[in-house]
Predicted model as a PDB file, atoms N, CA, C, CB and O in Angstrom, pLDDT in the B-factor column:
MODEL        1                                                                  
ATOM      1  N   MET A   1       0.838  -1.175   0.000  1.00 61.00           N  
ATOM      2  CA  MET A   1       0.000   0.000   0.000  1.00 61.00           C  
ATOM      3  C   MET A   1       0.886   1.243   0.000  1.00 61.00           C  
ATOM      4  CB  MET A   1      -0.955  -0.005   1.213  1.00 61.00           C  
ATOM      5  O   MET A   1       1.741   1.400   0.872  1.00 61.00           O  
ATOM      6  N   ALA A   2       0.684   2.115  -0.967  1.00 80.00           N  
ATOM      7  CA  ALA A   2       1.473   3.329  -1.086  1.00 80.00           C  
ATOM      8  C   ALA A   2       0.919   4.404  -0.156  1.00 80.00           C  
ATOM      9  CB  ALA A   2       1.489   3.826  -2.542  1.00 80.00           C  
ATOM     10  O   ALA A   2      -0.285   4.485   0.085  1.00 80.00           O  
ATOM     11  N   LEU A   3       1.814   5.209   0.347  1.00 82.00           N  
ATOM     12  CA  LEU A   3       1.403   6.311   1.212  1.00 82.00           C  
ATOM     13  C   LEU A   3       0.925   7.477   0.363  1.00 82.00           C  
ATOM     14  CB  LEU A   3       2.561   6.751   2.134  1.00 82.00           C  
ATOM     15  O   LEU A   3       1.442   7.713  -0.729  1.00 82.00           O  
ATOM     16  N   SER A   4      -0.055   8.197   0.864  1.00 85.00           N  
ATOM     17  CA  SER A   4      -0.525   9.384   0.157  1.00 85.00           C  
ATOM     18  C   SER A   4       0.513  10.498   0.309  1.00 85.00           C  
ATOM     19  CB  SER A   4      -1.918   9.843   0.696  1.00 85.00           C  
ATOM     20  O   SER A   4       1.442  10.405   1.110  1.00 85.00           O  
ATOM     21  N   TYR A   5       0.325  11.534  -0.474  1.00 83.00           N  
ATOM     22  CA  TYR A   5       1.244  12.670  -0.436  1.00 83.00           C  
ATOM     23  C   TYR A   5       1.272  13.314   0.946  1.00 83.00           C  
ATOM     24  CB  TYR A   5       0.851  13.707  -1.488  1.00 83.00           C  
ATOM     25  O   TYR A   5       2.338  13.632   1.472  1.00 83.00           O  
ATOM     26  N   LYS A   6       0.089  13.503   1.529  1.00 86.00           N  
ATOM     27  CA  LYS A   6       0.019  14.129   2.859  1.00 86.00           C  
ATOM     28  C   LYS A   6       0.673  13.247   3.920  1.00 86.00           C  
ATOM     29  CB  LYS A   6      -1.445  14.412   3.243  1.00 86.00           C  
ATOM     30  O   LYS A   6       1.347  13.756   4.816  1.00 86.00           O  
ATOM     31  N   ALA A   7       0.484  11.943   3.829  1.00 86.00           N  
ATOM     32  CA  ALA A   7       1.101  11.031   4.794  1.00 86.00           C  
ATOM     33  C   ALA A   7       2.616  11.048   4.663  1.00 86.00           C  
ATOM     34  CB  ALA A   7       0.572   9.606   4.601  1.00 86.00           C  
ATOM     35  O   ALA A   7       3.329  11.023   5.667  1.00 86.00           O  
ATOM     36  N   ARG A   8       3.112  11.090   3.430  1.00 87.00           N  
ATOM     37  CA  ARG A   8       4.565  11.163   3.234  1.00 87.00           C  
ATOM     38  C   ARG A   8       5.121  12.472   3.780  1.00 87.00           C  
ATOM     39  CB  ARG A   8       4.916  11.022   1.742  1.00 87.00           C  
ATOM     40  O   ARG A   8       6.213  12.485   4.347  1.00 87.00           O  
ATOM     41  N   ARG A   9       4.387  13.576   3.618  1.00 88.00           N  
ATOM     42  CA  ARG A   9       4.848  14.857   4.172  1.00 88.00           C  
ATOM     43  C   ARG A   9       4.897  14.805   5.690  1.00 88.00           C  
ATOM     44  CB  ARG A   9       3.934  16.006   3.717  1.00 88.00           C  
ATOM     45  O   ARG A   9       5.849  15.286   6.305  1.00 88.00           O  
ATOM     46  N   ARG A  10       3.869  14.220   6.293  1.00 90.00           N  
ATOM     47  CA  ARG A  10       3.853  14.131   7.763  1.00 90.00           C  
ATOM     48  C   ARG A  10       4.966  13.227   8.274  1.00 90.00           C  
ATOM     49  CB  ARG A  10       2.495  13.611   8.256  1.00 90.00           C  
ATOM     50  O   ARG A  10       5.657  13.577   9.231  1.00 90.00           O  
ATOM     51  N   TRP A  11       5.146  12.066   7.644  1.00 90.00           N  
ATOM     52  CA  TRP A  11       6.198  11.151   8.071  1.00 90.00           C  
ATOM     53  C   TRP A  11       7.579  11.770   7.874  1.00 90.00           C  
ATOM     54  CB  TRP A  11       6.098   9.832   7.305  1.00 90.00           C  
ATOM     55  O   TRP A  11       8.465  11.568   8.705  1.00 90.00           O  
ATOM     56  N   SER A  12       7.776  12.512   6.800  1.00 90.00           N  
ATOM     57  CA  SER A  12       9.082  13.140   6.597  1.00 90.00           C  
ATOM     58  C   SER A  12       9.362  14.174   7.688  1.00 90.00           C  
ATOM     59  CB  SER A  12       9.151  13.801   5.207  1.00 90.00           C  
ATOM     60  O   SER A  12      10.501  14.316   8.131  1.00 90.00           O  
ATOM     61  N   LEU A  13       8.328  14.893   8.119  1.00 91.00           N  
ATOM     62  CA  LEU A  13       8.495  15.857   9.205  1.00 91.00           C  
ATOM     63  C   LEU A  13       8.844  15.153  10.518  1.00 91.00           C  
ATOM     64  CB  LEU A  13       7.217  16.692   9.377  1.00 91.00           C  
ATOM     65  O   LEU A  13       9.719  15.610  11.254  1.00 91.00           O  
ATOM     66  N   VAL A  14       8.169  14.054  10.808  1.00 92.00           N  
ATOM     67  CA  VAL A  14       8.462  13.284  12.026  1.00 92.00           C  
ATOM     68  C   VAL A  14       9.890  12.744  11.977  1.00 92.00           C  
ATOM     69  CB  VAL A  14       7.452  12.116  12.196  1.00 92.00           C  
ATOM     70  O   VAL A  14      10.613  12.797  12.972  1.00 92.00           O  
ATOM     71  N   ILE A  15      10.290  12.231  10.832  1.00 90.00           N  
ATOM     72  CA  ILE A  15      11.642  11.682  10.700  1.00 90.00           C  
ATOM     73  C   ILE A  15      12.688  12.770  10.898  1.00 90.00           C  
ATOM     74  CB  ILE A  15      11.826  11.019   9.327  1.00 90.00           C  
ATOM     75  O   ILE A  15      13.695  12.543  11.569  1.00 90.00           O  
ATOM     76  N   LEU A  16      12.462  13.948  10.324  1.00 90.00           N  
ATOM     77  CA  LEU A  16      13.447  15.014  10.436  1.00 90.00           C  
ATOM     78  C   LEU A  16      13.488  15.651  11.820  1.00 90.00           C  
ATOM     79  CB  LEU A  16      13.165  16.068   9.412  1.00 90.00           C  
ATOM     80  O   LEU A  16      14.559  16.051  12.277  1.00 90.00           O  
ATOM     81  N   LEU A  17      12.346  15.752  12.497  1.00 94.00           N  
ATOM     82  CA  LEU A  17      12.314  16.422  13.802  1.00 94.00           C  
ATOM     83  C   LEU A  17      12.617  15.496  14.976  1.00 94.00           C  
ATOM     84  CB  LEU A  17      10.970  17.051  14.009  1.00 94.00           C  
ATOM     85  O   LEU A  17      13.143  15.946  15.994  1.00 94.00           O  
ATOM     86  N   ILE A  18      12.296  14.226  14.852  1.00 93.00           N  
ATOM     87  CA  ILE A  18      12.512  13.292  15.959  1.00 93.00           C  
ATOM     88  C   ILE A  18      13.597  12.266  15.623  1.00 93.00           C  
ATOM     89  CB  ILE A  18      11.204  12.574  16.307  1.00 93.00           C  
ATOM     90  O   ILE A  18      14.482  11.994  16.434  1.00 93.00           O  
ATOM     91  N   GLY A  19      13.515  11.716  14.440  1.00 90.00           N  
ATOM     92  CA  GLY A  19      14.441  10.655  14.053  1.00 90.00           C  
ATOM     93  C   GLY A  19      15.865  11.118  13.852  1.00 90.00           C  
ATOM     94  O   GLY A  19      16.802  10.458  14.298  1.00 90.00           O  
ATOM     95  N   MET A  20      16.042  12.259  13.177  1.00 90.00           N  
ATOM     96  CA  MET A  20      17.392  12.749  12.922  1.00 90.00           C  
ATOM     97  C   MET A  20      18.167  13.074  14.200  1.00 90.00           C  
ATOM     98  CB  MET A  20      17.328  13.971  12.051  1.00 90.00           C  
ATOM     99  O   MET A  20      19.313  12.644  14.330  1.00 90.00           O  
ATOM    100  N   PRO A  21      17.587  13.817  15.148  1.00 92.00           N  
ATOM    101  CA  PRO A  21      18.346  14.046  16.385  1.00 92.00           C  
ATOM    102  C   PRO A  21      18.682  12.745  17.127  1.00 92.00           C  
ATOM    103  CB  PRO A  21      17.560  14.965  17.306  1.00 92.00           C  
ATOM    104  O   PRO A  21      19.771  12.611  17.686  1.00 92.00           O  
ATOM    105  N   ALA A  22      17.766  11.812  17.130  1.00 92.00           N  
ATOM    106  CA  ALA A  22      18.049  10.522  17.774  1.00 92.00           C  
ATOM    107  C   ALA A  22      19.171   9.783  17.048  1.00 92.00           C  
ATOM    108  CB  ALA A  22      16.780   9.648  17.810  1.00 92.00           C  
ATOM    109  O   ALA A  22      20.016   9.153  17.685  1.00 92.00           O  
ATOM    110  N   TYR A  23      19.180   9.860  15.718  1.00 90.00           N  
ATOM    111  CA  TYR A  23      20.221   9.210  14.936  1.00 90.00           C  
ATOM    112  C   TYR A  23      21.572   9.886  15.159  1.00 90.00           C  
ATOM    113  CB  TYR A  23      19.859   9.227  13.451  1.00 90.00           C  
ATOM    114  O   TYR A  23      22.600   9.210  15.211  1.00 90.00           O  
ATOM    115  N   ILE A  24      21.580  11.201  15.290  1.00 91.00           N  
ATOM    116  CA  ILE A  24      22.826  11.927  15.551  1.00 91.00           C  
ATOM    117  C   ILE A  24      23.397  11.534  16.903  1.00 91.00           C  
ATOM    118  CB  ILE A  24      22.593  13.446  15.496  1.00 91.00           C  
ATOM    119  O   ILE A  24      24.602  11.314  17.028  1.00 91.00           O  
ATOM    120  N   VAL A  25      22.545  11.445  17.915  1.00 93.00           N  
ATOM    121  CA  VAL A  25      23.001  11.024  19.249  1.00 93.00           C  
ATOM    122  C   VAL A  25      23.559   9.604  19.180  1.00 93.00           C  
ATOM    123  CB  VAL A  25      21.838  11.100  20.284  1.00 93.00           C  
ATOM    124  O   VAL A  25      24.587   9.315  19.793  1.00 93.00           O  
ATOM    125  N   ALA A  26      22.899   8.727  18.448  1.00 89.00           N  
ATOM    126  CA  ALA A  26      23.382   7.349  18.312  1.00 89.00           C  
ATOM    127  C   ALA A  26      24.727   7.308  17.582  1.00 89.00           C  
ATOM    128  CB  ALA A  26      22.347   6.490  17.561  1.00 89.00           C  
ATOM    129  O   ALA A  26      25.600   6.527  17.958  1.00 89.00           O  
ATOM    130  N   ALA A  27      24.909   8.132  16.549  1.00 87.00           N  
ATOM    131  CA  ALA A  27      26.173   8.155  15.814  1.00 87.00           C  
ATOM    132  C   ALA A  27      27.316   8.675  16.680  1.00 87.00           C  
ATOM    133  CB  ALA A  27      26.039   9.014  14.560  1.00 87.00           C  
ATOM    134  O   ALA A  27      28.412   8.117  16.657  1.00 87.00           O  
ATOM    135  N   VAL A  28      27.072   9.731  17.437  1.00 89.00           N  
ATOM    136  CA  VAL A  28      28.110  10.276  18.317  1.00 89.00           C  
ATOM    137  C   VAL A  28      28.439   9.272  19.418  1.00 89.00           C  
ATOM    138  CB  VAL A  28      27.659  11.626  18.933  1.00 89.00           C  
ATOM    139  O   VAL A  28      29.604   9.110  19.781  1.00 89.00           O  
ATOM    140  N   THR A  29      27.428   8.603  19.947  1.00 89.00           N  
ATOM    141  CA  THR A  29      27.655   7.575  20.963  1.00 89.00           C  
ATOM    142  C   THR A  29      28.489   6.439  20.400  1.00 89.00           C  
ATOM    143  CB  THR A  29      26.323   7.036  21.495  1.00 89.00           C  
ATOM    144  O   THR A  29      29.378   5.927  21.080  1.00 89.00           O  
ATOM    145  N   LEU A  30      28.215   6.039  19.167  1.00 85.00           N  
ATOM    146  CA  LEU A  30      28.991   4.973  18.526  1.00 85.00           C  
ATOM    147  C   LEU A  30      30.454   5.367  18.373  1.00 85.00           C  
ATOM    148  CB  LEU A  30      28.399   4.631  17.157  1.00 85.00           C  
ATOM    149  O   LEU A  30      31.343   4.564  18.657  1.00 85.00           O  
ATOM    150  N   VAL A  31      30.714   6.586  17.930  1.00 85.00           N  
ATOM    151  CA  VAL A  31      32.100   7.031  17.760  1.00 85.00           C  
ATOM    152  C   VAL A  31      32.798   7.140  19.108  1.00 85.00           C  
ATOM    153  CB  VAL A  31      32.149   8.381  17.027  1.00 85.00           C  
ATOM    154  O   VAL A  31      33.971   6.786  19.222  1.00 85.00           O  
ATOM    155  N   ASN A  32      32.100   7.624  20.128  1.00 86.00           N  
ATOM    156  CA  ASN A  32      32.714   7.700  21.457  1.00 86.00           C  
ATOM    157  C   ASN A  32      32.928   6.321  22.063  1.00 86.00           C  
ATOM    158  CB  ASN A  32      31.853   8.540  22.388  1.00 86.00           C  
ATOM    159  O   ASN A  32      33.836   6.121  22.870  1.00 86.00           O  
ATOM    160  N   TRP A  33      32.092   5.379  21.672  1.00 87.00           N  
ATOM    161  CA  TRP A  33      32.209   4.003  22.185  1.00 87.00           C  
ATOM    162  C   TRP A  33      33.484   3.331  21.700  1.00 87.00           C  
ATOM    163  CB  TRP A  33      30.996   3.171  21.761  1.00 87.00           C  
ATOM    164  O   TRP A  33      34.033   2.468  22.386  1.00 87.00           O  
ATOM    165  N   ILE A  34      33.961   3.726  20.509  1.00 81.00           N  
ATOM    166  CA  ILE A  34      35.202   3.142  19.998  1.00 81.00           C  
ATOM    167  C   ILE A  34      36.414   3.991  20.397  1.00 81.00           C  
ATOM    168  CB  ILE A  34      35.135   3.000  18.466  1.00 81.00           C  
ATOM    169  O   ILE A  34      37.421   4.011  19.688  1.00 81.00           O  
ATOM    170  N   ASP A  35      36.316   4.673  21.504  1.00 80.00           N  
ATOM    171  CA  ASP A  35      37.409   5.420  22.139  1.00 80.00           C  
ATOM    172  C   ASP A  35      38.039   6.488  21.257  1.00 80.00           C  
ATOM    173  CB  ASP A  35      38.468   4.473  22.570  1.00 80.00           C  
ATOM    174  O   ASP A  35      39.262   6.559  21.133  1.00 80.00           O  
ATOM    175  N   ARG A  36      37.218   7.301  20.660  1.00 77.00           N  
ATOM    176  CA  ARG A  36      37.648   8.483  19.897  1.00 77.00           C  
ATOM    177  C   ARG A  36      38.838   8.156  18.992  1.00 77.00           C  
ATOM    178  CB  ARG A  36      38.018   9.634  20.855  1.00 77.00           C  
ATOM    179  O   ARG A  36      39.987   8.426  19.343  1.00 77.00           O  
ATOM    180  N   PRO A  37      38.553   7.575  17.828  1.00 80.00           N  
ATOM    181  CA  PRO A  37      39.639   7.202  16.902  1.00 80.00           C  
ATOM    182  C   PRO A  37      40.297   8.437  16.286  1.00 80.00           C  
ATOM    183  CB  PRO A  37      39.100   6.288  15.783  1.00 80.00           C  
ATOM    184  O   PRO A  37      39.959   9.569  16.630  1.00 80.00           O  
ATOM    185  N   SER A  38      41.233   8.206  15.380  1.00 88.00           N  
ATOM    186  CA  SER A  38      41.903   9.332  14.721  1.00 88.00           C  
ATOM    187  C   SER A  38      40.867  10.144  13.938  1.00 88.00           C  
ATOM    188  CB  SER A  38      43.047   8.828  13.773  1.00 88.00           C  
ATOM    189  O   SER A  38      39.775   9.660  13.638  1.00 88.00           O  
ATOM    190  N   ILE A  39      41.224  11.357  13.621  1.00 90.00           N  
ATOM    191  CA  ILE A  39      40.280  12.271  12.976  1.00 90.00           C  
ATOM    192  C   ILE A  39      39.845  11.750  11.614  1.00 90.00           C  
ATOM    193  CB  ILE A  39      40.900  13.659  12.828  1.00 90.00           C  
ATOM    194  O   ILE A  39      38.703  11.975  11.214  1.00 90.00           O  
ATOM    195  N   LEU A  40      40.713  11.065  10.896  1.00 92.00           N  
ATOM    196  CA  LEU A  40      40.361  10.529   9.581  1.00 92.00           C  
ATOM    197  C   LEU A  40      39.331   9.401   9.701  1.00 92.00           C  
ATOM    198  CB  LEU A  40      41.620  10.021   8.858  1.00 92.00           C  
ATOM    199  O   LEU A  40      38.365   9.353   8.940  1.00 92.00           O  
ATOM    200  N   VAL A  41      39.540   8.502  10.652  1.00 87.00           N  
ATOM    201  CA  VAL A  41      38.584   7.408  10.875  1.00 87.00           C  
ATOM    202  C   VAL A  41      37.251   7.972  11.358  1.00 87.00           C  
ATOM    203  CB  VAL A  41      39.143   6.386  11.906  1.00 87.00           C  
ATOM    204  O   VAL A  41      36.188   7.515  10.938  1.00 87.00           O  
ATOM    205  N   GLU A  42      37.312   8.953  12.229  1.00 87.00           N  
ATOM    206  CA  GLU A  42      36.094   9.586  12.731  1.00 87.00           C  
ATOM    207  C   GLU A  42      35.322  10.261  11.596  1.00 87.00           C  
ATOM    208  CB  GLU A  42      36.434  10.612  13.824  1.00 87.00           C  
ATOM    209  O   GLU A  42      34.097  10.158  11.534  1.00 87.00           O  
ATOM    210  N   LEU A  43      36.024  10.941  10.709  1.00 89.00           N  
ATOM    211  CA  LEU A  43      35.392  11.584   9.566  1.00 89.00           C  
ATOM    212  C   LEU A  43      34.738  10.558   8.643  1.00 89.00           C  
ATOM    213  CB  LEU A  43      36.417  12.407   8.793  1.00 89.00           C  
ATOM    214  O   LEU A  43      33.620  10.772   8.175  1.00 89.00           O  
ATOM    215  N   ILE A  44      35.415   9.461   8.382  1.00 89.00           N  
ATOM    216  CA  ILE A  44      34.862   8.409   7.524  1.00 89.00           C  
ATOM    217  C   ILE A  44      33.609   7.812   8.140  1.00 89.00           C  
ATOM    218  CB  ILE A  44      35.902   7.309   7.279  1.00 89.00           C  
ATOM    219  O   ILE A  44      32.630   7.563   7.436  1.00 89.00           O  
ATOM    220  N   VAL A  45      33.627   7.579   9.447  1.00 86.00           N  
ATOM    221  CA  VAL A  45      32.451   7.012  10.124  1.00 86.00           C  
ATOM    222  C   VAL A  45      31.282   7.975  10.055  1.00 86.00           C  
ATOM    223  CB  VAL A  45      32.773   6.677  11.592  1.00 86.00           C  
ATOM    224  O   VAL A  45      30.158   7.557   9.777  1.00 86.00           O  
ATOM    225  N   TYR A  46      31.522   9.265  10.304  1.00 88.00           N  
ATOM    226  CA  TYR A  46      30.432  10.250  10.256  1.00 88.00           C  
ATOM    227  C   TYR A  46      29.878  10.420   8.842  1.00 88.00           C  
ATOM    228  CB  TYR A  46      30.920  11.599  10.783  1.00 88.00           C  
ATOM    229  O   TYR A  46      28.667  10.560   8.669  1.00 88.00           O  
ATOM    230  N   VAL A  47      30.740  10.409   7.839  1.00 90.00           N  
ATOM    231  CA  VAL A  47      30.266  10.535   6.456  1.00 90.00           C  
ATOM    232  C   VAL A  47      29.449   9.310   6.063  1.00 90.00           C  
ATOM    233  CB  VAL A  47      31.454  10.720   5.483  1.00 90.00           C  
ATOM    234  O   VAL A  47      28.401   9.435   5.430  1.00 90.00           O  
ATOM    235  N   ALA A  48      29.925   8.135   6.436  1.00 90.00           N  
ATOM    236  CA  ALA A  48      29.186   6.904   6.120  1.00 90.00           C  
ATOM    237  C   ALA A  48      27.830   6.876   6.831  1.00 90.00           C  
ATOM    238  CB  ALA A  48      30.014   5.664   6.516  1.00 90.00           C  
ATOM    239  O   ALA A  48      26.814   6.562   6.211  1.00 90.00           O  
ATOM    240  N   LEU A  49      27.811   7.196   8.103  1.00 88.00           N  
ATOM    241  CA  LEU A  49      26.548   7.207   8.840  1.00 88.00           C  
ATOM    242  C   LEU A  49      25.638   8.338   8.375  1.00 88.00           C  
ATOM    243  CB  LEU A  49      26.812   7.335  10.337  1.00 88.00           C  
ATOM    244  O   LEU A  49      24.415   8.212   8.439  1.00 88.00           O  
ATOM    245  N   GLY A  50      26.216   9.434   7.911  1.00 87.00           N  
ATOM    246  CA  GLY A  50      25.416  10.549   7.407  1.00 87.00           C  
ATOM    247  C   GLY A  50      24.671  10.201   6.137  1.00 87.00           C  
ATOM    248  O   GLY A  50      23.563  10.692   5.919  1.00 87.00           O  
ATOM    249  N   GLY A  51      25.246   9.375   5.302  1.00 87.00           N  
ATOM    250  CA  GLY A  51      24.555   8.944   4.086  1.00 87.00           C  
ATOM    251  C   GLY A  51      23.679   7.733   4.302  1.00 87.00           C  
ATOM    252  O   GLY A  51      22.707   7.531   3.574  1.00 87.00           O  
ATOM    253  N   LEU A  52      24.003   6.938   5.275  1.00 88.00           N  
ATOM    254  CA  LEU A  52      23.285   5.684   5.516  1.00 88.00           C  
ATOM    255  C   LEU A  52      21.889   5.893   6.076  1.00 88.00           C  
ATOM    256  CB  LEU A  52      24.072   4.822   6.458  1.00 88.00           C  
ATOM    257  O   LEU A  52      21.015   5.056   5.850  1.00 88.00           O  
ATOM    258  N   TRP A  53      21.648   6.981   6.801  1.00 85.00           N  
ATOM    259  CA  TRP A  53      20.348   7.166   7.449  1.00 85.00           C  
ATOM    260  C   TRP A  53      19.222   7.368   6.443  1.00 85.00           C  
ATOM    261  CB  TRP A  53      20.403   8.350   8.391  1.00 85.00           C  
ATOM    262  O   TRP A  53      18.078   7.007   6.719  1.00 85.00           O  
ATOM    263  N   ALA A  54      19.525   7.930   5.297  1.00 82.00           N  
ATOM    264  CA  ALA A  54      18.471   8.279   4.337  1.00 82.00           C  
ATOM    265  C   ALA A  54      18.024   7.107   3.476  1.00 82.00           C  
ATOM    266  CB  ALA A  54      18.944   9.389   3.446  1.00 82.00           C  
ATOM    267  O   ALA A  54      16.934   7.154   2.906  1.00 82.00           O  
ATOM    268  N   LEU A  55      18.814   6.079   3.366  1.00 87.00           N  
ATOM    269  CA  LEU A  55      18.467   4.971   2.476  1.00 87.00           C  
ATOM    270  C   LEU A  55      17.127   4.313   2.802  1.00 87.00           C  
ATOM    271  CB  LEU A  55      19.547   3.935   2.526  1.00 87.00           C  
ATOM    272  O   LEU A  55      16.347   4.080   1.879  1.00 87.00           O  
ATOM    273  N   PRO A  56      16.818   4.004   4.050  1.00 86.00           N  
ATOM    274  CA  PRO A  56      15.511   3.377   4.303  1.00 86.00           C  
ATOM    275  C   PRO A  56      14.324   4.317   4.095  1.00 86.00           C  
ATOM    276  CB  PRO A  56      15.472   2.846   5.709  1.00 86.00           C  
ATOM    277  O   PRO A  56      13.197   3.854   3.919  1.00 86.00           O  
ATOM    278  N   PHE A  57      14.557   5.604   4.111  1.00 84.00           N  
ATOM    279  CA  PHE A  57      13.466   6.575   4.023  1.00 84.00           C  
ATOM    280  C   PHE A  57      13.383   7.255   2.666  1.00 84.00           C  
ATOM    281  CB  PHE A  57      13.624   7.616   5.093  1.00 84.00           C  
ATOM    282  O   PHE A  57      12.651   8.233   2.518  1.00 84.00           O  
ATOM    283  N   LYS A  58      14.104   6.769   1.688  1.00 84.00           N  
ATOM    284  CA  LYS A  58      14.141   7.404   0.377  1.00 84.00           C  
ATOM    285  C   LYS A  58      12.753   7.499  -0.250  1.00 84.00           C  
ATOM    286  CB  LYS A  58      15.072   6.640  -0.545  1.00 84.00           C  
ATOM    287  O   LYS A  58      12.429   8.508  -0.876  1.00 84.00           O  
ATOM    288  N   PHE A  59      11.933   6.467  -0.094  1.00 83.00           N  
ATOM    289  CA  PHE A  59      10.604   6.483  -0.698  1.00 83.00           C  
ATOM    290  C   PHE A  59       9.677   7.487  -0.026  1.00 83.00           C  
ATOM    291  CB  PHE A  59       9.989   5.102  -0.635  1.00 83.00           C  
ATOM    292  O   PHE A  59       8.723   7.956  -0.647  1.00 83.00           O  
ATOM    293  N   ILE A  60       9.945   7.825   1.234  1.00 84.00           N  
ATOM    294  CA  ILE A  60       9.106   8.811   1.931  1.00 84.00           C  
ATOM    295  C   ILE A  60       9.451  10.224   1.477  1.00 84.00           C  
ATOM    296  CB  ILE A  60       9.279   8.688   3.461  1.00 84.00           C  
ATOM    297  O   ILE A  60       8.556  11.048   1.282  1.00 84.00           O  
ATOM    298  N   PHE A  61      10.737  10.511   1.307  1.00 83.00           N  
ATOM    299  CA  PHE A  61      11.168  11.855   0.949  1.00 83.00           C  
ATOM    300  C   PHE A  61      11.013  12.164  -0.537  1.00 83.00           C  
ATOM    301  CB  PHE A  61      12.596  12.044   1.349  1.00 83.00           C  
ATOM    302  O   PHE A  61      11.078  13.331  -0.924  1.00 83.00           O  
ATOM    303  N   ARG A  62      10.812  11.170  -1.365  1.00 81.00           N  
ATOM    304  CA  ARG A  62      10.730  11.395  -2.812  1.00 81.00           C  
ATOM    305  C   ARG A  62       9.494  12.232  -3.160  1.00 81.00           C  
ATOM    306  CB  ARG A  62      10.692  10.045  -3.567  1.00 81.00           C  
ATOM    307  O   ARG A  62       8.367  11.817  -2.891  1.00 81.00           O  
ATOM    308  N   GLY A  63       9.703  13.393  -3.749  1.00 78.00           N  
ATOM    309  CA  GLY A  63       8.625  14.248  -4.219  1.00 78.00           C  
ATOM    310  C   GLY A  63       7.928  15.080  -3.162  1.00 78.00           C  
ATOM    311  O   GLY A  63       6.929  15.732  -3.464  1.00 78.00           O  
ATOM    312  N   VAL A  64       8.421  15.081  -1.936  1.00 79.00           N  
ATOM    313  CA  VAL A  64       7.755  15.830  -0.868  1.00 79.00           C  
ATOM    314  C   VAL A  64       7.868  17.333  -1.089  1.00 79.00           C  
ATOM    315  CB  VAL A  64       8.348  15.457   0.489  1.00 79.00           C  
ATOM    316  O   VAL A  64       6.972  18.074  -0.685  1.00 79.00           O  
ATOM    317  N   GLY A  65       8.920  17.793  -1.704  1.00 78.00           N  
ATOM    318  CA  GLY A  65       9.095  19.227  -1.936  1.00 78.00           C  
ATOM    319  C   GLY A  65       8.306  19.747  -3.131  1.00 78.00           C  
ATOM    320  O   GLY A  65       8.262  20.956  -3.357  1.00 78.00           O  
ATOM    321  N   GLN A  66       7.695  18.873  -3.886  1.00 78.00           N  
ATOM    322  CA  GLN A  66       6.909  19.269  -5.058  1.00 78.00           C  
ATOM    323  C   GLN A  66       5.485  19.624  -4.650  1.00 78.00           C  
ATOM    324  CB  GLN A  66       6.897  18.143  -6.111  1.00 78.00           C  
ATOM    325  O   GLN A  66       5.086  19.416  -3.505  1.00 78.00           O  
ATOM    326  N   ALA A  67       4.740  20.151  -5.579  1.00 79.00           N  
ATOM    327  CA  ALA A  67       3.331  20.456  -5.331  1.00 79.00           C  
ATOM    328  C   ALA A  67       2.549  19.155  -5.205  1.00 79.00           C  
ATOM    329  CB  ALA A  67       2.742  21.343  -6.464  1.00 79.00           C  
ATOM    330  O   ALA A  67       2.945  18.129  -5.759  1.00 79.00           O  
ATOM    331  N   ASP A  68       1.455  19.201  -4.487  1.00 78.00           N  
ATOM    332  CA  ASP A  68       0.625  18.016  -4.263  1.00 78.00           C  
ATOM    333  C   ASP A  68       0.052  17.527  -5.592  1.00 78.00           C  
ATOM    334  CB  ASP A  68      -0.518  18.326  -3.257  1.00 78.00           C  
ATOM    335  O   ASP A  68      -0.723  18.244  -6.224  1.00 78.00           O  
ATOM    336  N   PRO A  69       0.418  16.324  -6.026  1.00 77.00           N  
ATOM    337  CA  PRO A  69      -0.092  15.833  -7.304  1.00 77.00           C  
ATOM    338  C   PRO A  69      -1.575  15.453  -7.246  1.00 77.00           C  
ATOM    339  CB  PRO A  69       0.721  14.639  -7.749  1.00 77.00           C  
ATOM    340  O   PRO A  69      -2.221  15.327  -8.287  1.00 77.00           O  
ATOM    341  N   GLU A  70      -2.113  15.271  -6.047  1.00 75.00           N  
ATOM    342  CA  GLU A  70      -3.497  14.875  -5.903  1.00 75.00           C  
ATOM    343  C   GLU A  70      -4.456  16.072  -5.761  1.00 75.00           C  
ATOM    344  CB  GLU A  70      -3.630  13.969  -4.711  1.00 75.00           C  
ATOM    345  O   GLU A  70      -5.676  15.910  -5.777  1.00 75.00           O  
ATOM    346  N   ALA A  71      -3.886  17.251  -5.626  1.00 74.00           N  
ATOM    347  CA  ALA A  71      -4.723  18.453  -5.462  1.00 74.00           C  
ATOM    348  C   ALA A  71      -5.314  18.847  -6.805  1.00 74.00           C  
ATOM    349  CB  ALA A  71      -3.900  19.635  -4.865  1.00 74.00           C  
ATOM    350  O   ALA A  71      -4.672  18.724  -7.849  1.00 74.00           O  
ATOM    351  N   SER A  72      -6.535  19.318  -6.756  1.00 68.00           N  
ATOM    352  CA  SER A  72      -7.165  19.759  -8.004  1.00 68.00           C  
ATOM    353  C   SER A  72      -6.642  21.138  -8.374  1.00 68.00           C  
ATOM    354  CB  SER A  72      -8.714  19.781  -7.870  1.00 68.00           C  
ATOM    355  O   SER A  72      -6.480  22.006  -7.516  1.00 68.00           O  
ATOM    356  N   ASP A  73      -6.385  21.326  -9.631  1.00 63.00           N  
ATOM    357  CA  ASP A  73      -5.865  22.591 -10.121  1.00 63.00           C  
ATOM    358  C   ASP A  73      -7.008  23.356 -10.768  1.00 63.00           C  
ATOM    359  CB  ASP A  73      -4.695  22.374 -11.124  1.00 63.00           C  
ATOM    360  O   ASP A  73      -7.349  23.105 -11.924  1.00 63.00           O  
ATOM    361  N   ASP A  74      -7.608  24.300 -10.019  1.00 58.00           N  
ATOM    362  CA  ASP A  74      -8.793  25.027 -10.486  1.00 58.00           C  
ATOM    363  C   ASP A  74      -8.430  26.420 -10.986  1.00 58.00           C  
ATOM    364  CB  ASP A  74      -9.828  25.131  -9.366  1.00 58.00           C  
ATOM    365  O   ASP A  74      -9.113  27.387 -10.648  1.00 58.00           O  
ATOM    366  N   ARG A  75      -7.403  26.540 -11.760  1.00 57.00           N  
ATOM    367  CA  ARG A  75      -7.024  27.841 -12.314  1.00 57.00           C  
ATOM    368  C   ARG A  75      -7.719  28.000 -13.660  1.00 57.00           C  
ATOM    369  CB  ARG A  75      -5.464  27.971 -12.462  1.00 57.00           C  
ATOM    370  O   ARG A  75      -7.542  27.175 -14.556  1.00 57.00           O  
ATOM    371  N   ASP A  76      -8.485  29.026 -13.798  1.00 48.00           N  
ATOM    372  CA  ASP A  76      -9.184  29.285 -15.068  1.00 48.00           C  
ATOM    373  C   ASP A  76      -8.762  30.581 -15.671  1.00 48.00           C  
ATOM    374  CB  ASP A  76     -10.676  29.289 -14.872  1.00 48.00           C  
ATOM    375  O   ASP A  76      -9.250  30.953 -16.738  1.00 48.00           O  
TER     376      ASP A  76                                                      
ENDMDL                                                                          
END                                                                             
């Protein structure tokens, strides 16, 4: 079952406002858990984790910034 445009907009807002800060805390905790590696290793881990978070949510964010395709266009 596909999500409607409004549902995808709401879920994207929830993910960005609640999920992202939680993911950032988890990423920083992970890096601190491995005893603060060298700056290069730390940078690689942050870049990898920074790109990895969006993969499961790609279908939710697709087209959210566009106009609602389901809205009626009553311009005459």
